[in-house]
PyMOL Python script that loads the backbone (N, CA, C, O; Angstrom):
from pymol import cmd

cmd.read_pdbstr("""\
ATOM      1  N   UNK A   1     -10.444 -40.384 -33.791  1.00  0.00           N
ATOM      2  CA  UNK A   1      -9.046 -39.883 -33.072  1.00  0.00           C
ATOM      3  C   UNK A   1      -8.168 -41.185 -32.908  1.00  0.00           C
ATOM      4  O   UNK A   1      -8.539 -42.256 -32.428  1.00  0.00           O
ATOM      5  N   UNK A   2      -6.993 -40.880 -33.384  1.00  0.00           N
ATOM      6  CA  UNK A   2      -6.112 -42.166 -33.168  1.00  0.00           C
ATOM      7  C   UNK A   2      -4.782 -41.616 -32.155  1.00  0.00           C
ATOM      8  O   UNK A   2      -4.333 -40.487 -32.350  1.00  0.00           O
ATOM      9  N   UNK A   3      -4.292 -42.365 -31.238  1.00  0.00           N
ATOM     10  CA  UNK A   3      -3.181 -41.843 -30.571  1.00  0.00           C
ATOM     11  C   UNK A   3      -2.267 -43.140 -30.706  1.00  0.00           C
ATOM     12  O   UNK A   3      -2.760 -44.255 -30.541  1.00  0.00           O
ATOM     13  N   UNK A   4      -0.936 -42.964 -31.008  1.00  0.00           N
ATOM     14  CA  UNK A   4       0.001 -44.074 -31.008  1.00  0.00           C
ATOM     15  C   UNK A   4       0.975 -43.505 -30.160  1.00  0.00           C
ATOM     16  O   UNK A   4       0.976 -42.309 -29.867  1.00  0.00           O
ATOM     17  N   UNK A   5       1.869 -44.390 -29.725  1.00  0.00           N
ATOM     18  CA  UNK A   5       3.181 -44.507 -28.929  1.00  0.00           C
ATOM     19  C   UNK A   5       3.956 -45.285 -29.304  1.00  0.00           C
ATOM     20  O   UNK A   5       3.567 -46.447 -29.422  1.00  0.00           O
ATOM     21  N   UNK A   6       5.153 -44.994 -29.589  1.00  0.00           N
ATOM     22  CA  UNK A   6       6.213 -46.265 -29.962  1.00  0.00           C
ATOM     23  C   UNK A   6       7.434 -45.883 -29.059  1.00  0.00           C
ATOM     24  O   UNK A   6       7.776 -44.765 -28.671  1.00  0.00           O
ATOM     25  N   UNK A   7       8.068 -47.252 -28.798  1.00  0.00           N
ATOM     26  CA  UNK A   7       9.305 -47.032 -27.975  1.00  0.00           C
ATOM     27  C   UNK A   7      10.167 -47.704 -29.053  1.00  0.00           C
ATOM     28  O   UNK A   7       9.798 -48.780 -29.526  1.00  0.00           O
ATOM     29  N   UNK A   8      11.475 -47.021 -29.522  1.00  0.00           N
ATOM     30  CA  UNK A   8      12.034 -47.657 -30.590  1.00  0.00           C
ATOM     31  C   UNK A   8      13.567 -48.031 -29.919  1.00  0.00           C
ATOM     32  O   UNK A   8      14.139 -47.299 -29.111  1.00  0.00           O
ATOM     33  N   UNK A   9      13.955 -48.971 -30.289  1.00  0.00           N
ATOM     34  CA  UNK A   9      15.402 -49.519 -29.938  1.00  0.00           C
ATOM     35  C   UNK A   9      15.222 -50.024 -28.726  1.00  0.00           C
ATOM     36  O   UNK A   9      16.050 -49.526 -27.963  1.00  0.00           O
ATOM     37  N   UNK A  10      14.574 -50.728 -28.232  1.00  0.00           N
ATOM     38  CA  UNK A  10      14.690 -51.479 -26.846  1.00  0.00           C
ATOM     39  C   UNK A  10      15.779 -52.176 -26.998  1.00  0.00           C
ATOM     40  O   UNK A  10      15.994 -52.789 -28.043  1.00  0.00           O
ATOM     41  N   UNK A  11      16.571 -52.177 -26.030  1.00  0.00           N
ATOM     42  CA  UNK A  11      18.015 -52.750 -25.969  1.00  0.00           C
ATOM     43  C   UNK A  11      18.345 -53.103 -27.538  1.00  0.00           C
ATOM     44  O   UNK A  11      18.534 -54.294 -27.785  1.00  0.00           O
ATOM     45  N   UNK A  12      18.410 -52.371 -28.376  1.00  0.00           N
ATOM     46  CA  UNK A  12      18.783 -52.530 -30.095  1.00  0.00           C
ATOM     47  C   UNK A  12      18.267 -53.921 -30.369  1.00  0.00           C
ATOM     48  O   UNK A  12      19.025 -54.721 -30.918  1.00  0.00           O
ATOM     49  N   UNK A  13      16.756 -54.361 -29.958  1.00  0.00           N
ATOM     50  CA  UNK A  13      16.635 -55.584 -30.135  1.00  0.00           C
ATOM     51  C   UNK A  13      15.215 -55.432 -30.882  1.00  0.00           C
ATOM     52  O   UNK A  13      14.965 -56.108 -31.880  1.00  0.00           O
ATOM     53  N   UNK A  14      14.172 -54.377 -30.268  1.00  0.00           N
ATOM     54  CA  UNK A  14      12.940 -54.640 -30.944  1.00  0.00           C
ATOM     55  C   UNK A  14      12.461 -53.279 -30.846  1.00  0.00           C
ATOM     56  O   UNK A  14      13.044 -52.650 -29.963  1.00  0.00           O
ATOM     57  N   UNK A  15      11.543 -52.603 -31.507  1.00  0.00           N
ATOM     58  CA  UNK A  15      10.583 -51.616 -31.588  1.00  0.00           C
ATOM     59  C   UNK A  15       9.216 -51.851 -31.196  1.00  0.00           C
ATOM     60  O   UNK A  15       8.601 -52.591 -31.964  1.00  0.00           O
ATOM     61  N   UNK A  16       8.539 -51.384 -30.135  1.00  0.00           N
ATOM     62  CA  UNK A  16       7.212 -51.454 -29.765  1.00  0.00           C
ATOM     63  C   UNK A  16       6.400 -50.609 -29.852  1.00  0.00           C
ATOM     64  O   UNK A  16       6.895 -49.520 -29.560  1.00  0.00           O
ATOM     65  N   UNK A  17       4.969 -50.529 -30.216  1.00  0.00           N
ATOM     66  CA  UNK A  17       4.015 -49.633 -30.115  1.00  0.00           C
ATOM     67  C   UNK A  17       2.663 -50.060 -29.853  1.00  0.00           C
ATOM     68  O   UNK A  17       2.259 -51.198 -30.090  1.00  0.00           O
ATOM     69  N   UNK A  18       1.881 -49.010 -29.297  1.00  0.00           N
ATOM     70  CA  UNK A  18       0.332 -49.385 -28.843  1.00  0.00           C
ATOM     71  C   UNK A  18      -0.262 -48.248 -29.415  1.00  0.00           C
ATOM     72  O   UNK A  18       0.100 -47.120 -29.080  1.00  0.00           O
ATOM     73  N   UNK A  19      -1.161 -48.448 -30.265  1.00  0.00           N
ATOM     74  CA  UNK A  19      -2.125 -47.583 -31.160  1.00  0.00           C
ATOM     75  C   UNK A  19      -3.694 -47.952 -30.610  1.00  0.00           C
ATOM     76  O   UNK A  19      -4.234 -49.058 -30.584  1.00  0.00           O
ATOM     77  N   UNK A  20      -4.283 -46.511 -30.141  1.00  0.00           N
ATOM     78  CA  UNK A  20      -5.616 -46.656 -29.658  1.00  0.00           C
ATOM     79  C   UNK A  20      -6.280 -45.971 -30.776  1.00  0.00           C
ATOM     80  O   UNK A  20      -5.656 -45.067 -31.332  1.00  0.00           O
ATOM     81  N   UNK A  21      -7.403 -46.262 -31.162  1.00  0.00           N
ATOM     82  CA  UNK A  21      -8.180 -45.587 -32.130  1.00  0.00           C
ATOM     83  C   UNK A  21      -9.676 -45.489 -31.712  1.00  0.00           C
ATOM     84  O   UNK A  21     -10.172 -46.559 -31.359  1.00  0.00           O
ATOM     85  N   UNK A  22     -10.501 -44.368 -31.689  1.00  0.00           N
ATOM     86  CA  UNK A  22     -12.120 -44.363 -31.280  1.00  0.00           C
ATOM     87  C   UNK A  22     -12.550 -44.407 -32.589  1.00  0.00           C
ATOM     88  O   UNK A  22     -12.356 -43.536 -33.437  1.00  0.00           O
ATOM     89  N   UNK A  23     -13.239 -45.626 -32.751  1.00  0.00           N
ATOM     90  CA  UNK A  23     -13.811 -45.830 -34.118  1.00  0.00           C
ATOM     91  C   UNK A  23     -15.625 -45.233 -34.103  1.00  0.00           C
ATOM     92  O   UNK A  23     -16.413 -45.079 -33.169  1.00  0.00           O
ATOM     93  N   UNK A  24     -15.754 -45.023 -35.561  1.00  0.00           N
ATOM     94  CA  UNK A  24     -17.050 -44.075 -35.758  1.00  0.00           C
ATOM     95  C   UNK A  24     -18.022 -44.784 -35.105  1.00  0.00           C
ATOM     96  O   UNK A  24     -19.035 -44.099 -34.962  1.00  0.00           O
ATOM     97  N   UNK A  25     -18.129 -46.123 -34.557  1.00  0.00           N
ATOM     98  CA  UNK A  25     -19.417 -46.665 -33.965  1.00  0.00           C
ATOM     99  C   UNK A  25     -19.231 -46.361 -32.647  1.00  0.00           C
ATOM    100  O   UNK A  25     -20.245 -46.426 -31.952  1.00  0.00           O
ATOM    101  N   UNK A  26     -18.013 -45.986 -32.013  1.00  0.00           N
ATOM    102  CA  UNK A  26     -18.055 -45.894 -30.543  1.00  0.00           C
ATOM    103  C   UNK A  26     -17.123 -46.683 -29.911  1.00  0.00           C
ATOM    104  O   UNK A  26     -16.599 -46.419 -28.829  1.00  0.00           O
ATOM    105  N   UNK A  27     -16.926 -47.621 -30.567  1.00  0.00           N
ATOM    106  CA  UNK A  27     -16.017 -48.707 -30.159  1.00  0.00           C
ATOM    107  C   UNK A  27     -14.364 -48.159 -30.122  1.00  0.00           C
ATOM    108  O   UNK A  27     -13.989 -47.232 -30.839  1.00  0.00           O
ATOM    109  N   UNK A  28     -13.683 -48.705 -29.410  1.00  0.00           N
ATOM    110  CA  UNK A  28     -12.193 -48.617 -29.487  1.00  0.00           C
ATOM    111  C   UNK A  28     -11.397 -49.565 -29.827  1.00  0.00           C
ATOM    112  O   UNK A  28     -11.542 -50.620 -29.211  1.00  0.00           O
ATOM    113  N   UNK A  29     -10.458 -49.508 -30.760  1.00  0.00           N
ATOM    114  CA  UNK A  29      -9.609 -50.685 -31.322  1.00  0.00           C
ATOM    115  C   UNK A  29      -8.256 -50.432 -30.670  1.00  0.00           C
ATOM    116  O   UNK A  29      -7.723 -49.325 -30.740  1.00  0.00           O
ATOM    117  N   UNK A  30      -7.691 -51.490 -30.020  1.00  0.00           N
ATOM    118  CA  UNK A  30      -6.209 -51.151 -29.657  1.00  0.00           C
ATOM    119  C   UNK A  30      -5.295 -52.172 -30.435  1.00  0.00           C
ATOM    120  O   UNK A  30      -5.628 -53.343 -30.622  1.00  0.00           O
ATOM    121  N   UNK A  31      -4.252 -51.684 -30.819  1.00  0.00           N
ATOM    122  CA  UNK A  31      -3.436 -52.697 -31.610  1.00  0.00           C
ATOM    123  C   UNK A  31      -1.798 -52.416 -31.029  1.00  0.00           C
ATOM    124  O   UNK A  31      -1.180 -51.362 -31.187  1.00  0.00           O
ATOM    125  N   UNK A  32      -1.382 -53.427 -30.451  1.00  0.00           N
ATOM    126  CA  UNK A  32       0.037 -53.663 -29.954  1.00  0.00           C
ATOM    127  C   UNK A  32       0.630 -54.498 -30.832  1.00  0.00           C
ATOM    128  O   UNK A  32       0.229 -55.607 -31.184  1.00  0.00           O
ATOM    129  N   UNK A  33       2.105 -53.624 -31.348  1.00  0.00           N
ATOM    130  CA  UNK A  33       2.837 -54.352 -32.284  1.00  0.00           C
ATOM    131  C   UNK A  33       4.232 -54.536 -31.690  1.00  0.00           C
ATOM    132  O   UNK A  33       4.573 -53.706 -30.848  1.00  0.00           O
ATOM    133  N   UNK A  34       5.133 -55.568 -32.033  1.00  0.00           N
ATOM    134  CA  UNK A  34       6.522 -55.402 -31.702  1.00  0.00           C
ATOM    135  C   UNK A  34       7.243 -56.074 -32.717  1.00  0.00           C
ATOM    136  O   UNK A  34       6.965 -57.214 -33.088  1.00  0.00           O
ATOM    137  N   UNK A  35       8.215 -55.348 -33.198  1.00  0.00           N
ATOM    138  CA  UNK A  35       9.002 -55.743 -34.426  1.00  0.00           C
ATOM    139  C   UNK A  35      10.404 -56.047 -33.861  1.00  0.00           C
ATOM    140  O   UNK A  35      11.198 -55.187 -33.479  1.00  0.00           O
ATOM    141  N   UNK A  36      10.646 -57.616 -33.853  1.00  0.00           N
ATOM    142  CA  UNK A  36      12.109 -57.779 -33.612  1.00  0.00           C
ATOM    143  C   UNK A  36      12.973 -57.857 -34.690  1.00  0.00           C
ATOM    144  O   UNK A  36      12.723 -58.282 -35.817  1.00  0.00           O
ATOM    145  N   UNK A  37      14.050 -57.397 -34.237  1.00  0.00           N
ATOM    146  CA  UNK A  37      15.083 -57.082 -35.395  1.00  0.00           C
ATOM    147  C   UNK A  37      16.181 -58.533 -35.443  1.00  0.00           C
ATOM    148  O   UNK A  37      16.681 -59.113 -34.478  1.00  0.00           O
ATOM    149  N   UNK A  38      16.334 -58.860 -36.971  1.00  0.00           N
ATOM    150  CA  UNK A  38      17.088 -60.024 -37.308  1.00  0.00           C
ATOM    151  C   UNK A  38      18.162 -59.523 -38.091  1.00  0.00           C
ATOM    152  O   UNK A  38      17.936 -58.787 -39.052  1.00  0.00           O
ATOM    153  N   UNK A  39      19.354 -59.874 -37.751  1.00  0.00           N
ATOM    154  CA  UNK A  39      20.472 -59.483 -38.487  1.00  0.00           C
ATOM    155  C   UNK A  39      20.506 -60.129 -39.931  1.00  0.00           C
ATOM    156  O   UNK A  39      20.671 -61.339 -40.087  1.00  0.00           O
ATOM    157  N   UNK A  40      20.355 -59.326 -40.876  1.00  0.00           N
ATOM    158  CA  UNK A  40      20.518 -59.683 -42.166  1.00  0.00           C
ATOM    159  C   UNK A  40      19.205 -60.397 -42.867  1.00  0.00           C
ATOM    160  O   UNK A  40      19.099 -60.721 -44.049  1.00  0.00           O
ATOM    161  N   UNK A  41      18.222 -60.554 -41.796  1.00  0.00           N
ATOM    162  CA  UNK A  41      16.987 -61.570 -42.121  1.00  0.00           C
ATOM    163  C   UNK A  41      15.532 -60.557 -41.917  1.00  0.00           C
ATOM    164  O   UNK A  41      15.347 -59.701 -41.052  1.00  0.00           O
ATOM    165  N   UNK A  42      14.808 -60.895 -42.789  1.00  0.00           N
ATOM    166  CA  UNK A  42      13.829 -60.125 -42.580  1.00  0.00           C
ATOM    167  C   UNK A  42      13.041 -60.195 -41.146  1.00  0.00           C
ATOM    168  O   UNK A  42      12.751 -61.284 -40.651  1.00  0.00           O
ATOM    169  N   UNK A  43      12.726 -58.993 -40.539  1.00  0.00           N
ATOM    170  CA  UNK A  43      12.543 -58.566 -39.013  1.00  0.00           C
ATOM    171  C   UNK A  43      10.959 -59.508 -38.905  1.00  0.00           C
ATOM    172  O   UNK A  43      10.177 -59.813 -39.806  1.00  0.00           O
ATOM    173  N   UNK A  44      10.921 -59.727 -37.732  1.00  0.00           N
ATOM    174  CA  UNK A  44       9.736 -60.554 -37.221  1.00  0.00           C
ATOM    175  C   UNK A  44       8.719 -59.462 -36.534  1.00  0.00           C
ATOM    176  O   UNK A  44       8.917 -58.709 -35.581  1.00  0.00           O
ATOM    177  N   UNK A  45       7.657 -59.633 -37.292  1.00  0.00           N
ATOM    178  CA  UNK A  45       6.324 -58.570 -36.692  1.00  0.00           C
ATOM    179  C   UNK A  45       5.191 -59.504 -35.835  1.00  0.00           C
ATOM    180  O   UNK A  45       4.654 -60.456 -36.402  1.00  0.00           O
ATOM    181  N   UNK A  46       4.921 -59.215 -34.649  1.00  0.00           N
ATOM    182  CA  UNK A  46       3.908 -59.449 -34.011  1.00  0.00           C
ATOM    183  C   UNK A  46       3.150 -58.482 -33.916  1.00  0.00           C
ATOM    184  O   UNK A  46       3.614 -57.387 -33.599  1.00  0.00           O
ATOM    185  N   UNK A  47       1.637 -58.670 -34.198  1.00  0.00           N
ATOM    186  CA  UNK A  47       0.689 -57.556 -33.936  1.00  0.00           C
ATOM    187  C   UNK A  47      -0.660 -58.148 -33.576  1.00  0.00           C
ATOM    188  O   UNK A  47      -1.285 -58.941 -34.281  1.00  0.00           O
ATOM    189  N   UNK A  48      -1.063 -57.637 -32.312  1.00  0.00           N
ATOM    190  CA  UNK A  48      -2.268 -58.024 -31.690  1.00  0.00           C
ATOM    191  C   UNK A  48      -3.131 -56.961 -31.849  1.00  0.00           C
ATOM    192  O   UNK A  48      -2.731 -55.798 -31.785  1.00  0.00           O
ATOM    193  N   UNK A  49      -4.739 -57.378 -32.129  1.00  0.00           N
ATOM    194  CA  UNK A  49      -5.554 -56.314 -32.315  1.00  0.00           C
ATOM    195  C   UNK A  49      -6.834 -56.660 -31.512  1.00  0.00           C
ATOM    196  O   UNK A  49      -7.396 -57.753 -31.592  1.00  0.00           O
ATOM    197  N   UNK A  50      -7.259 -55.596 -30.702  1.00  0.00           N
ATOM    198  CA  UNK A  50      -8.493 -55.931 -30.073  1.00  0.00           C
ATOM    199  C   UNK A  50      -9.446 -54.886 -30.240  1.00  0.00           C
ATOM    200  O   UNK A  50      -9.172 -53.766 -30.672  1.00  0.00           O
ATOM    201  N   UNK A  51     -10.737 -55.337 -29.834  1.00  0.00           N
ATOM    202  CA  UNK A  51     -11.680 -53.999 -29.959  1.00  0.00           C
ATOM    203  C   UNK A  51     -12.625 -54.252 -28.638  1.00  0.00           C
ATOM    204  O   UNK A  51     -12.962 -55.341 -28.175  1.00  0.00           O
ATOM    205  N   UNK A  52     -12.956 -52.942 -28.164  1.00  0.00           N
ATOM    206  CA  UNK A  52     -13.559 -52.762 -26.849  1.00  0.00           C
ATOM    207  C   UNK A  52     -14.640 -51.902 -26.895  1.00  0.00           C
ATOM    208  O   UNK A  52     -14.489 -50.822 -27.467  1.00  0.00           O
ATOM    209  N   UNK A  53     -15.849 -52.225 -26.328  1.00  0.00           N
ATOM    210  CA  UNK A  53     -16.965 -51.165 -26.220  1.00  0.00           C
ATOM    211  C   UNK A  53     -16.408 -50.196 -25.172  1.00  0.00           C
ATOM    212  O   UNK A  53     -15.499 -50.344 -24.355  1.00  0.00           O
ATOM    213  N   UNK A  54     -17.265 -49.100 -25.451  1.00  0.00           N
ATOM    214  CA  UNK A  54     -16.889 -48.041 -24.518  1.00  0.00           C
ATOM    215  C   UNK A  54     -16.501 -48.358 -23.104  1.00  0.00           C
ATOM    216  O   UNK A  54     -15.504 -47.945 -22.512  1.00  0.00           O
ATOM    217  N   UNK A  55     -17.507 -49.211 -22.621  1.00  0.00           N
ATOM    218  CA  UNK A  55     -17.544 -49.553 -21.149  1.00  0.00           C
ATOM    219  C   UNK A  55     -16.177 -50.643 -21.094  1.00  0.00           C
ATOM    220  O   UNK A  55     -15.341 -50.554 -20.195  1.00  0.00           O
ATOM    221  N   UNK A  56     -16.112 -51.433 -21.937  1.00  0.00           N
ATOM    222  CA  UNK A  56     -14.860 -52.207 -21.973  1.00  0.00           C
ATOM    223  C   UNK A  56     -13.418 -51.542 -21.840  1.00  0.00           C
ATOM    224  O   UNK A  56     -12.480 -51.928 -21.143  1.00  0.00           O
ATOM    225  N   UNK A  57     -13.476 -50.601 -22.568  1.00  0.00           N
ATOM    226  CA  UNK A  57     -12.071 -49.862 -22.824  1.00  0.00           C
ATOM    227  C   UNK A  57     -11.878 -48.927 -21.608  1.00  0.00           C
ATOM    228  O   UNK A  57     -10.756 -48.589 -21.229  1.00  0.00           O
ATOM    229  N   UNK A  58     -13.284 -48.433 -20.876  1.00  0.00           N
ATOM    230  CA  UNK A  58     -13.052 -47.974 -19.636  1.00  0.00           C
ATOM    231  C   UNK A  58     -12.418 -48.760 -18.438  1.00  0.00           C
ATOM    232  O   UNK A  58     -11.637 -48.294 -17.609  1.00  0.00           O
ATOM    233  N   UNK A  59     -12.963 -50.209 -18.510  1.00  0.00           N
ATOM    234  CA  UNK A  59     -12.704 -51.058 -17.503  1.00  0.00           C
ATOM    235  C   UNK A  59     -10.892 -51.398 -18.067  1.00  0.00           C
ATOM    236  O   UNK A  59      -9.912 -51.438 -17.323  1.00  0.00           O
ATOM    237  N   UNK A  60     -10.905 -51.540 -19.113  1.00  0.00           N
ATOM    238  CA  UNK A  60      -9.189 -51.803 -19.215  1.00  0.00           C
ATOM    239  C   UNK A  60      -8.252 -50.505 -18.845  1.00  0.00           C
ATOM    240  O   UNK A  60      -7.148 -50.804 -18.391  1.00  0.00           O
ATOM    241  N   UNK A  61      -8.473 -49.424 -18.947  1.00  0.00           N
ATOM    242  CA  UNK A  61      -8.018 -48.374 -18.509  1.00  0.00           C
ATOM    243  C   UNK A  61      -7.866 -48.460 -17.094  1.00  0.00           C
ATOM    244  O   UNK A  61      -6.780 -48.378 -16.520  1.00  0.00           O
ATOM    245  N   UNK A  62      -9.127 -48.651 -16.461  1.00  0.00           N
ATOM    246  CA  UNK A  62      -8.933 -48.481 -15.132  1.00  0.00           C
ATOM    247  C   UNK A  62      -8.139 -49.711 -14.312  1.00  0.00           C
ATOM    248  O   UNK A  62      -7.670 -49.599 -13.180  1.00  0.00           O
ATOM    249  N   UNK A  63      -8.102 -50.892 -15.141  1.00  0.00           N
ATOM    250  CA  UNK A  63      -7.530 -51.904 -14.323  1.00  0.00           C
ATOM    251  C   UNK A  63      -5.929 -51.533 -14.689  1.00  0.00           C
ATOM    252  O   UNK A  63      -5.097 -51.969 -13.894  1.00  0.00           O
ATOM    253  N   UNK A  64      -5.520 -50.882 -15.657  1.00  0.00           N
ATOM    254  CA  UNK A  64      -4.247 -50.437 -15.897  1.00  0.00           C
ATOM    255  C   UNK A  64      -3.681 -49.346 -14.919  1.00  0.00           C
ATOM    256  O   UNK A  64      -2.515 -49.280 -14.532  1.00  0.00           O
ATOM    257  N   UNK A  65      -4.760 -48.464 -14.573  1.00  0.00           N
ATOM    258  CA  UNK A  65      -4.405 -47.378 -13.361  1.00  0.00           C
ATOM    259  C   UNK A  65      -4.101 -47.836 -12.291  1.00  0.00           C
ATOM    260  O   UNK A  65      -3.158 -47.412 -11.624  1.00  0.00           O
ATOM    261  N   UNK A  66      -5.074 -49.052 -11.859  1.00  0.00           N
ATOM    262  CA  UNK A  66      -4.818 -49.734 -10.621  1.00  0.00           C
ATOM    263  C   UNK A  66      -3.558 -50.342 -10.603  1.00  0.00           C
ATOM    264  O   UNK A  66      -2.794 -50.105  -9.666  1.00  0.00           O
ATOM    265  N   UNK A  67      -3.192 -51.202 -11.644  1.00  0.00           N
ATOM    266  CA  UNK A  67      -2.063 -51.788 -11.551  1.00  0.00           C
ATOM    267  C   UNK A  67      -0.931 -50.892 -11.450  1.00  0.00           C
ATOM    268  O   UNK A  67       0.031 -51.269 -10.781  1.00  0.00           O
ATOM    269  N   UNK A  68      -0.902 -49.671 -12.061  1.00  0.00           N
ATOM    270  CA  UNK A  68       0.427 -48.831 -11.998  1.00  0.00           C
ATOM    271  C   UNK A  68       0.284 -48.334 -10.551  1.00  0.00           C
ATOM    272  O   UNK A  68       1.375 -48.242  -9.987  1.00  0.00           O
ATOM    273  N   UNK A  69      -0.830 -47.972  -9.769  1.00  0.00           N
ATOM    274  CA  UNK A  69      -0.913 -47.380  -8.676  1.00  0.00           C
ATOM    275  C   UNK A  69      -0.155 -48.581  -7.557  1.00  0.00           C
ATOM    276  O   UNK A  69       0.415 -48.195  -6.537  1.00  0.00           O
ATOM    277  N   UNK A  70      -0.237 -49.805  -7.866  1.00  0.00           N
ATOM    278  CA  UNK A  70       0.309 -50.752  -7.077  1.00  0.00           C
ATOM    279  C   UNK A  70       1.787 -51.017  -7.510  1.00  0.00           C
ATOM    280  O   UNK A  70       2.340 -52.096  -7.296  1.00  0.00           O
ATOM    281  N   UNK A  71       2.351 -50.028  -8.093  1.00  0.00           N
ATOM    282  CA  UNK A  71       3.672 -50.456  -8.711  1.00  0.00           C
ATOM    283  C   UNK A  71       4.030 -51.570  -9.709  1.00  0.00           C
ATOM    284  O   UNK A  71       5.122 -52.127  -9.822  1.00  0.00           O
ATOM    285  N   UNK A  72       2.765 -51.815 -10.501  1.00  0.00           N
ATOM    286  CA  UNK A  72       2.873 -52.856 -11.358  1.00  0.00           C
ATOM    287  C   UNK A  72       2.679 -53.913 -10.801  1.00  0.00           C
ATOM    288  O   UNK A  72       2.811 -54.832 -11.609  1.00  0.00           O
ATOM    289  N   UNK A  73       2.367 -54.337  -9.564  1.00  0.00           N
ATOM    290  CA  UNK A  73       2.182 -56.019  -8.845  1.00  0.00           C
ATOM    291  C   UNK A  73       0.986 -56.187  -8.854  1.00  0.00           C
ATOM    292  O   UNK A  73       0.325 -55.267  -8.371  1.00  0.00           O
ATOM    293  N   UNK A  74       0.432 -57.086  -9.254  1.00  0.00           N
ATOM    294  CA  UNK A  74      -0.727 -57.653  -9.447  1.00  0.00           C
ATOM    295  C   UNK A  74      -0.758 -59.062  -9.005  1.00  0.00           C
ATOM    296  O   UNK A  74       0.162 -59.828  -9.294  1.00  0.00           O
ATOM    297  N   UNK A  75      -1.836 -59.450  -8.281  1.00  0.00           N
ATOM    298  CA  UNK A  75      -1.839 -60.937  -7.675  1.00  0.00           C
ATOM    299  C   UNK A  75      -1.326 -60.939  -6.264  1.00  0.00           C
ATOM    300  O   UNK A  75      -1.256 -61.994  -5.634  1.00  0.00           O
TER     301      UNK A  75
END
""", "prot")
cmd.dss("prot")
cmd.show_as("cartoon", "prot")
cmd.util.cbc("prot")
cmd.orient("prot")
């Protein structure tokens, strides 16, 4: 199973996406991508790929939910 969410044309400056895939071995792969638009030149693409065990992914999601419940304020 693969889930992808894309936010396009953020301030007409970039496109950002987050992809989560459940791998055959039970791990989860998360890929965050940002494409910066450059006028007349090739776009700059930054991609971060992370792999989590089932427990690690559950901890990541739990932390994100906790941060959201605090209004995004951590620390």
